[in-house]
N, C-alpha and C positions, 0 to 999 in steps of 0.2 A: 690366287693371292689377293687380287684386287677385290674379289667378291667378299673375302673376309674383312678387308678394310671397310668396304661399304657397309657391311652388316654391323661392324663395330661402331661406325659413325652413326648409323641409324639408331642402334640401341643406345648409344650415348646421348643422342638428341632426345630420344624418348625418356631416358632417365633424367636428363636436364629439365625437360618440361614437367615431368612427373614430380620433381622435387620443388617446383616453383609454387609451393603453397606454404602459408605461414605455419611454423611449427609451434604449437601451443600446448600447454600442459595444465589447463585449469582442472581442478578436481580435488575432492577430499582425499582420493587416492591419487598421489602424485606419481605418474609413471616414470620409471627409470629410463635413461637413454639406452638405445640398442647397443650391444657390445661392439667394440671397434672391429673393423674388417679391413685394416690396412692403414698405412701411414702416408701414402701419396695422395695427390689431388687429381686423379684422372677423371675425365667426364664419362666414365663407364661404370656400370655396376661391377662389383658390390659397392654399396654406398660408403664413401670414405669416412674415416674418423679424422677430424682436424686436429693436428698436433700443435703444441706450442711453437715448435720450429718446423716450418714447412720444408720437407726434403726437396732436393732438386728434381726437376722434371726428368723422367726417364726418357732417354733418347728414343725418338720414334713414336712416342705416345702423344695423344692430344690432351693437353693440360690447360688448366685455368690458373689465374693468380690466386694464391692462397690468402683468404681473408684472416682476420683475427681468430684466435682459438674459440671454438664454439662446440657445444655438445654434438654428438653424431646425429645427423638428421634421421628421422624415421622414414621408412618406405611410404610412398604416397599411395592412396590418401590415408592420413591418420584421422581417426574418428575419436572424439572425446568419449570417455567412459560415460555411460548413462546410469541413471538411478531409477530402478523399477518402482520401488516404493520406499517411503520413509515414515515409519511408525514410531511414535513416542508415547510411552505410558508412564505416568508419574504417580507415586503414592506419597502423600504428605501426611504424616502422623505427628501432630503436635510439633510442627516445624522441622521435622526430620524428613527430608525429601529423598526418595529413591527413584532415580530416573533410569528407565530401560529404553534403549534405542535399538531399533531393528531396521536395517537397510539392506537392499539388494543392489549391487552394482553390476552392470552388464558391459560386455566388451564386444562391440560390433566389428572390430578389426579382423583381418584375415591372419593375424598372428597373436601370440600370447603377450600379455602385458603384466609386468611385475612392477610394484611400486611401494610407496610409503603411505600409510594411512595416518591422517592427521585429523584429530577432533578438537577444535578450539573450545576450551572450557568457557562457561559463562563468566562474565566479569564478576570478580569478587568471590567466586566459588572456591571453597576449600574441600577438596575431595578426600573423604575419609576412607573410602574403599572403592576399588574399581576392578572390574573383570571384563575381558574381551574374548569373544569367540569368533572364529571364521569357519563357516560351514559346520558349526556344531563342535568344533575342536578348540580347546583353549589355546590362546596365543599370548606370548609374552609381550607386554607393552610397557611403556615408560610414561610416567606422569611428570611433565615439565612445569616449572614455575614460569612466570611471565618473562623473566630475563632469558632463561634457557630457550623458551619458545620463540622469543624475538630473534635470537641468533639463527634458529632453524628457519624461520620465515624469511629472514634476509638472505640466508645462504641459498634457499630454493629460488627466491626472487632473482638473485644474481645468476644462478646456474641456468634457470629456465628463461630468463629475461621476461618474466611474467610477474607483475606486482600484486596479483589477486590476494595473496595471503597477508599483505600488509594491512588489510582491513582489520586483522585480529591482533595488531600490535597492542601490547598491554594486557593480553590474556595468556593464561597458561594453556597447556595442550596435552592431549594423550597422543603418543606416537607409537607406531608399530610397523614392522615390515610385513607386507602382504604377499602370500605365495602367488605365483603366476595365475592370472585369470586367462583361461584358454580362449582361443579364437572362437567367437560366437558364444562364449560361455558366460557364467555369472558367479558372483561370490556374495554370500550372505554374511553380513557383519553385525554382531550383536554386542552392545556395550552396556554396562551397568555401573552406575556410580552413586554414591551416597554423599549428601551434603547437608549441613545445618543451615536453615534459613533464619536470619535474624529479623526481629521486629523493631521498627522505629515508630514511636508514638502509636503503638497498636496496629501498625501497618506492615504487612509481610509482602515481600516481592519474590517471585520465582522467575528465573530467566532460562531460556534454552536457545542455543545458537542454531536457529533454523534457516539462516541466510545461506541457502545452497543454490541460489540462482546461477552462480558462476560455475557450479560444480557438476553440471549434467549436460550431456550433449543434446538433450531434448527435454520438453516439459516432463515433470515427474508424474507418473500415472496416479499415484495415491499418496497423499500426505495427511497425517493425522496426529493430533496431540490430545491426550486425555489425561486429566488430573483428577484424582480422587482425594479430596481434602477432608481430614477428620481433625477436630480440635476440641479440647476440653472447654475452651472459652467459646462463646457464641460467635458465629461468622456473621459479619456485617456486610460491608460493601465488597463486591467481587467485580473486578474490572480489568479488561485487557486493553491497553492503549495501542496494541499492535495488530490484533486479529479479532475478527468477528466471532465470538465464542457463544456457545449455548451453555446456560447455567441451570442445572437441575438441583434445586435445594431439597435434599432429602429431609432435613430438619434443621434446627438452629445451629447444630454442631457438625453437620455433614453436608457436603455439596460435591457434585461431579461437574467438572467444566470440560468442554470438548470443542475442538476445532477440527474440521475435515474439509479437504478440497481435492479435486482431481485435475490432472493435466495442467499443472501450474508450475511456475518457477518462483519459489519463495524467495523474497528479496529483503526480508527483515527478520530479526530475531524475535522469538516468541516471548512476550512479557505478560505476567499476570500479577495483579495486586489483590490482596484480600485483607480485610481488617478484622480485628478481634476486640471483644469487649461487651459490656452491658449497656453502655450509653449510646446516644446517637453518634453515627459515624460522620465525621467532618474531616476531610483530608484535602490538603492543598499541595499542588504540584506547580512549579514555576520554571520558566526558561527565559533567560535574558542574556543577550550578547550586546553590551553597550558599545562595542566597536564596529558593529554591523553598519556599514555606510548607508544601506538602504532602509534600515528600520531598527533603531537602537532600543525601542520600547520593549517591555516584557510581555510574556504570555502566561496565563494561569489556567489551571484546570482544578475544579473542585468536585469532590465526590460527596454527595449527601445521601445518607441512608438512615432510616428510623431505628430506634433501639429495638432489641429483640421482643420485648413485651408490648410494643406499640399496637400490634394487632388486637390485643385484648381491650384496648381503649379506642377501637375503631369508631369512626364517625358514622352516624346514621345518614344514609344517602338515598337519593331518588334516582331511578333509572327510567327514562322514557324511550321506548323503542318505536321508530317510525319506519315502516316497511312499505316499499313500492310493490304493488301487486298488479301493475298494468300488464297489458297483453304481452309486451316484449319480455316480461319476466317468466313467462310460462315455461314449464319444464324443469330442467335440473337447477337453474338459477333460483327459482322460487322455492324449490324443495330444500336447497342448501340454506336459503334465508330462513326458512321455517326451522330447520335444524339448529341454526345459530341462535335464533330467538328462544327456542326451547332451552338450550343450554344456559342462557343468561337467566331466564326465569327460574330455572331449577337450581341455580347457584347464587341466588340472592342471599345476603346475610339476613338474619332473623329480624333485625330492626329496620331493614330497608323497605322502601315502597316502590311501586312501579306503575307506569302508564304504558298502554299499548295502542298504537295507531297504525292502521293500514290504509293505503290510498291508491286510487287510480283516477278515474274521472271524478269520483266522489271520495270523501274522507269518512272512514269508519273508526269509531273509538270503542275499545273494549268496555270502557266505563267512563262516566263523566268526570271522574276525579281519580286521584292516585289511590292505589290499593295496596294492602299489606302483603309482605312476602308469602304469607300463608295462603293467599288466594291464587298463587301461581298455577296450580293444576287446572283450575277453571279457565284461566287465560290461555293455557296451552291447548285445551280442548276447543276453545273459541278460534284460536289461530289455525287449528287443523282443518277447520271448515272453510277457510278463505282460499279462493282460487284466483289465478291470474287472468285478468281481462280488463279492457278499457284503456283510457288514455292516462295522462300524467299531470296532476294538479299539485305541483310542488309547493306553491305559495300557500294554499289553504291548509295543506297537510302540516307545514311548519307552524303556521299560526295556531291551529288547533292543538298542536303538541305543546307549545309554550304556554297555552292557556291553562294547562294542567300544573305548571310549575309552582312550587312553594319557595319563595325567596329566602326563607330562613334555613334551608338545608342545601348542601351540595347537590347539584342536579346534573346528571350526565345524559345528554340527548344523543342517541345513536341513530343516525339517519342513513338509510340505504336506498339507493336508486340506481337504475341502469339507463336512464334516458334524460331527455330535455323536457322542460315544461311545455306542454302542448295544449292545455286547457286552463281556463281561469286566467290569472295574471301570468303572462309569459315573459315580460320584460325583466331582464336580469337585475338591472339597477333598482327597479321598484320592489322586486322580491327581497333584495338585500336590505333596502330601506325599511320595508314593512317588518321584517324580522328584527331589525335593530331596534325599532320603536317598541315592539311587543315583548322582547326577551328580557327577563330580569338579569342583573349582573352576575348572579351565581350560576348561570347556564354555562356548561362546557359542551360544545357541539363537536361531535366526531362523525365525519361523513365517510361512507364507503361507496365509491363509484364503481359500478360493475360494468365491464366492457368498455367500448370506445365511444359510445353515443351519449356521453355525459358532458355537462358544461363544467369544465375544470375551473374556469374563472369564478363561477357561482359557488361551487363547493369550497374552493380554497379561500375565497373572501369570507364566506360565512364562518369557516373554522378558525381562520386567523383572527377574526374580530371577536371570537368567543372562546379563547383559551383552549382550542382543540387542534385536531389534525385531520387531514384527508388521507385516506388509504385507497389506492386504486387497484382493484382486483381484475387482472387481465385474463383473457381467455386461457383456460388450462389451469388456472389457480383455483384452489379450494376456498370458496367463499365462507363456508361454515368454519373451516379451520382458522381462517384469518380473523373472523369476528370473535370466535371462542378464545383464541390466544390473546387478543386485545382485551377482552373483558377480564380475563384472568389477571392481567397486569393492573387493572384499575378497580378490582373488586373491593379492596379495603383501603379507603383513604384515611390518612392519619393527620394530615395538615394541608390546608388549602391557602390560596392567595399568598404564595411565598414571595418574599423580597429579601435582598441582601444589602447590608449597610457596611461599607468599607472604611468608615471613619474618615480620616484625613487623606487616605490614599486615593490618588487620581486614577480612576478606572474608566474604561469605555469599551464599546463594541462587545457587549456581553450577550451570549447566546446559550440556550434559547431565550427569546424575549417575546412575551412575558414568560416567567418561570412556570413550569407545570406544577400540579399538585404532587404531594409526596404520598406514596402508597406503601403499605406494609409489604415486605418481601421484595421491594424493588429499590431503585436508587435514581438519583438525578445527577447527570453529568453536566456541569456548567463550565464554559470556556469564555475567556475574555482577555483584555489587554490592560496593562498598567504602566505607569510612568515611574521613573526613579526606582523605588524599592524600599525595603525596610520592614521592621516588625510592626504588625498592625492588629488591632482588635477587629474581628469580623462578627457581625450579628445577623443571625437568620431569624426572620419574623414570619409568622403565619397564623392562620385562623384554626383553632381547635374547638369544635362545638360552640361556635359563635363567640369565642373568647380569643382575643389576640394575644399570642404568646411570643416571647423572644428568647432565643438561645444564643449565648455568647461564647465565642471561641477566641481567647486572648492569645497574644504573641504568635500570630501567624506570620511566617517569614516569607516575604516576597523578595526573592533573590535579586540583588543588584548586579550580579555577574555569575552566570552559570557555566562559564567555559571550562572550569576545572572540575566540575561535578560529573555525575553519571550522565551518560548519553541516553538513558532509558527513555526519557521524555523529550528527546530531541525532535521527535515527530510532532510535538505539541503545536508548533507554529503551523504545520500543514493541516492539523485538525481544526484549529481556529479558522484558518483561511478557507477550509472546505465549508464550514458552517456559514461563514460570512458570504461566500459566493452563492450558496444556496439561498440565503436571505435576499441577496441582491437580485438573483434571477427571478425569484418569486415577485419581488417588487416590480421588475420590468414586465413580467407576464400580466400582472394584475393592474398596473397603473400606466403601462406603455413605456416605450424606450425614452431615455434621456441620456445625453452624452456623458454627464458626470458619472452616472451609475455604470454605464458600459465601460468607461475608462477605468473605474475601480476593478471591475471584473477582469479586464484584460491584464492589468498590472498584477493582480493576485494570481491569475492563471499562469503567467510567465514566471513570476518569482517562485511559486511553490509547485509548479508542474501539475496543475489541476485542469483537466480537459473540460471546456465549456462549449456551448453552441457557437461562440465567437472565435474559439481558438482550438477547434477540434483537429486542425491540421498539424498541431504541434507534435504529435506522435510520429509524424512522417516527414516533416520538414524542419529545417533549423529554426529555432526561436529567434525572433527579432530583439536582440538585447540592446539595452540603452534606452534612455528616456525618449529620444526623438523617434526611434523606431516603434516603441510602444504607443506613442501618441498617434502615429500614423495608422497602426493596426486598429486602435480604438475608433479613430475617425471613420475608417473604412467600415468597421462593424456597425457604427451608428448609422451611416448612410444606408447600408444594406437593411438594417432593421426598419428604417423609415420607409423604404421602398417595398418591404414585404408585409402584406396584410397579416395581422395576427389571427391565429386559429385557436378557438377555445374548445373545440370538440374534434373527435377523430383520433386515430392512433398516434399521430405525431404530437398532438396536444396532450394526450394522456401520458405519453412517454416523457415529455418535457416536465409536466407537472409532477409525475412520480419521481423523476430524477432530481429536480430541484428540492422537492420535499425530503428525499433521502439525504441529500447533502446538508440541508439545514438542521437535520436531526442526527447527523453522523456521530457514531461513537468512536470510530477510528478514522485516521486519514486514509483516503482511498488508494488502492493500488494503481500503478501506472498501467494503462491499457496496453495490451500486446499489439505489435504492428499488424496492420490489416492483412498482410500477406500470410501471417501465421506460420506455423511449422518451425522446425529447429533452425532453418536457414534465415528466418526473419531477423532483421537487425533491430535491436531495441535502441531507440534514439533518445529516450529520457530515462534518467536514473535518479533516485532519491537516496542520498547518503546523510543520515542524521537529519539536521535541520536545513540541509542544502539540497538544491535541485540542480542536476547537470544535464546538459543537452549535447548530443553528438553533432558537431559541426565539421564536416569533412572527416579528418582523422583525429580531431581534438575534442575532448570533453570540456565544455565550458560551464562554469558556475553561473547560474542565472543572475547572481548579484554583480557579476562583472559588467562594467560599463566601458566599452572600448573607446568611447569618446573622451573619458576623463581619467581612466586608470592606466598606469604604466607598469606592466608586469615585470616582476623580477624573475629572470630565467634561472632554472635549476636543472643541471644535467641529470638525466635519467640514470639511476644506479650509481651516482657519484657519492662521495663521502657526505657532502652537504645534503644530498637527497635523503639519505638514511638518517642523518642528524635531525632534519626537520620532521621526518616521520616519527622518530622516537620522542621528540619533544612535544608533539601535539597529535593525539589520537585522531582528531578531526582531519588533520592534514594527511595522516597515514591512510585513513579511509578514502579520502579523495584520490590520493596517489594510486590506490589499488584499482582505480578504473582503467588505467592503461599507461602507456609510455608518453602520451601527449595529453596534458591536463592543464587547465587554467582554473585556479581556485582562489577565492578571496578569504583571507583570514587576518584578523586584527587590522582591518582597513587597508590591507595590502594584497595585491594580486601576485600570485606565484604561477609561473609558467614552466611546466615540466617539458623538457625537450630531450629527444633521443641523443645519446652521446655520439651517435654516428651520423648526426645531421645537424644542419643549421636551420633553425625554424624562425621565420619572421612573423610577427603578428599579422602582417599583410596576408600571409598564406592561409590564415585561418578561414576566412570567408570573404569573398568579394563584396558581400553585403554589409560587412562590419568595417567602419573606418579604422585606419591605423592609428594607434595611440601616438601622442606627441613624441614619446621617447620611451626607453626602457632601461632597466638596470639589470645587469647580468651577474649571476653567480657563475663560477667557472664552468664553461662548456667547451668540450673538445670538438671543434668543427672538423668535418670531413670534406675536403675540397672535391668539387665535381658532383656532389650529391645534393639535389634539391628535394627536400621532404615534401611529398604531395599534400595538397590541401583537400583532397577527397579521400575516402577510405581506401587503404592499400588493397588493391586487388591482386590476384595471383599473377597478373601480367606485369606487376611492378616489383616482384620479388626475385632475388637471385636464387640459384639452386640450393642455397642454405637457409632459405626462409627469411632473408633480410631484404630491405629496400634496395633495389638495384638501379644503377645508372643506365644499364642496358635493358631493353625489353627482351622477352623471349624471341621475338621476331629478329632482333639484332643478333642474339646468340645463334639463332638458326641460320642467319645469313653468314655468320662467321664460320659455322660448321660446314655449311655448303661450300664456302670458299676453300676451306681446308681440304674438304673431300675432293673438290675439283682439282686442287693443286696435286693431291696425292694421286688422283686418277691420271693426270697428265704426266706425272713423274713415271708412273708405271708404264705408260704407253711409250715414253721415250726410251725406257730401259729395254722394252721389247724390240 
């Protein structure tokens, strides 16, 4: 008899500890609770179903106090459903978009999972037709409007105690019941829907809800989005503010846009804009929150693209190629350089001219002057005879190259080297000065640094001073492909020396600065800041065949308040901040560190979640919020920069130069780096939600705009009526609440603190590194006596058998069970 009691107790203890894991249900497929297996609350399998009324403890059984009603816990361990792949193909025919979704969900649990499939529809989408298949069989589904979907989102949130779906408040949805996914099995779900895309001022937007980061137990193996766009009107600008896309323009009326990535957790919806029409494309996007306590000024993005026939009026240009053929270039590097040079020479426009220079210890010119495009075959034959040998005279090579330039025509100097200056003039500053004095104003210098033995300070200073860019081709990259792709983008200039006039509107921090030339088949993306707002005439000026021209775009609306508009460009502040950080990092690299510049970098990094050399730890440690903490970090970074000698060559220098250059030219805001530990178990400590950045501090997600020294948070009970009311009233708050059950978010100059209704949370518990606010205002919160919510992430040792924060640790429960077992054992002995 006593053996059976001991076995029961041991099994109960094992079940208790096995259940001490959080029960979560994140996923596009929302798993259903396991069927009830009894109404009591014994600490032995089978796992109990918690009823609204807890029945009395059966005499002689080991029982626990019954908590509030909750769904039946799942056997431990429960593994989230995974997503094997997520493929999206879109056909857009004259603004009728047919979207086809193909996903495979995997179940790694030892038991079958049945659930509800939810597909949040894009904002504003009106579905004309939709079909759903599961493993090739048609499945009945329901299309819900935004109000119906919100009720479903809230019901699931309350049922699962998981707010992830609140991010989609305001959107409709497709809902269907999914047949059980067997243990270790998978389900393929295919969805197709048709919608009509509307155009506003000739601009069309396509949206797809790709934010599936929370809906997979591990990184998704393969994610792709492909759009085939056909239009009767010519396609002008094509731009994605959310993802780095490849654009293949088949002709003026047909383009294929694609995005592909592997082993990722997509954390933002896919957005694409394209414009239609016969004239120049000029599109303005703005974002401004005047109640933002940290920064009430606005952000703007402009898309500039030439008209369809601009290529027929292309400017005659000159191209000067300067190739390093020193001994270090011998082998594959110089072969690829020759291949790239051949490509450029063979793809010159008929009215173009070229110059060809090769250098090592000495400088060799193909000809003493510029030659017409028709002479390219002779230049290719001359280049084929050049071999790599000798040292590197960069100074003389650049001076001889600019001596060929004609100041009356746009001139593009393409300079390629893999090393440092070793002969002739080797002092960096004098080389820069010599080139500055000799080069005419029309020179655009583009440098390609090959490998790690290049002087990044020299190359970047030369290109930035002469309207160009540096590209660093690292080992393993294809030099010929890099140069060929670059030349393709600049092959046909249509307007040079661009400038923008904003009239009476106050603007600042505009990037890129200076503006690049405008080329046929491409576009310029400009970002900047503005104050106040209002309707304004914007004028674009530029040089066309030595004649200054001006294009006027009247009544451009710089929004005074964007809070009630679409959140499509809520990432615009991060894009602007990324470019500014890149500009500031380049300034520090080229001119040396100064405290004011480093202070700006640190503030932007923390506010917008941008990792920099000074704040790289932010993805693993809590961010220091508040002005005082940021000033301390900036001072420490400045002191460290002064104590660390600057390196201008080597792998580290090249990586920094390439990284800063990429940031200064970014087309999209960067993704948040994954935690260093990697894998599905790694905890992401930084999340971007629209225009806000949140950091995980202990168990609480903090808005980086929150200043604990000056703000008094209003407490909101998790899952309370007020909680859902706020989520419904403000989509931005709903998206923030979706992070978890403990969040502090700043909205309309007010901080809201979400607290679990089963705990009392004090701002002091957030982090010992953050001072406690002077006071706080509470919305109704139901406290639970005896429970102190932890200030660090809830571990399995802090959860009760039902997946909830526990006042007792598993060790305490084990002690209780051992004590009960001992008492039972002694009772049996006395009976004997």
